[in-house]
N, C-alpha and C positions, 0 to 999 in steps of 0.2 A: 296649130297647123300640123296635120299628119302627112308628112311628105311622102309616106309610103303609098298614098292613094294616087300620086302623080309621077313617081320616079320608080322605075323598075331596076332592081339590082339583080344581075345574072352573072354567073361565072363566065369569064372571058370578055365581058363588056366593060370597057374602061370606065370605071366609076359609075356605071349605070347609065340610063338614058331616060329622058322624059317620055312618058307613055304616049304612043301615037306619033312619035317623031324619031328622028335620028340625032337629035340634039342631046348632048350630055350636060350634066350639072356643071362640069368643069368649063364647058364652053360659055355658059351663062355667067359663071363667076368671072371668067376672063374678060368678057364684055363689060361687066360692071366695074371691074378693077381698072379697065382701060378708060373708064370715064363715060361709057354709054349710059344713058338714062333708061329707065324701064320703058318709057314711051318710044325711044329709039329702037330698043330691042323688039318691042311688039310690032313696030312698023316694018322692020326688016324681016321679021319672022311671024307673019300673021297667024300661023298655026298655034302660036303660044298665047297664053293668057297671063294675067297678073298672078293668078294662082300658081302657075308653073314657076314663076320667078320667086314667089314666096316659099314654095316648096323647096326650091334649090337653096335658099338661104337657111331654111330650117334643117335641111339635110346637112349642109356645111356646119351648122352649129352643133348638131348631134355628133358629127364626126370628130369635132374638137373637144367634146366632153371626155374627161377621163373615165374609163370603164371601172366599174366597182366590183 
């Protein structure tokens, strides 16, 4: 999964945003951590796709990897 196709990182934007939305990766991670399922998120935010959620998870994984 290349998260860069679905998440825009720009200076001054808190942790980026999902393209075409005002939703941040942190928002999605908080919903998942709070117990929401992918289906619940997609129902509450019909602008999102499963690919957006996968991109957020890939983005978070990349951020946790130590830089070499």
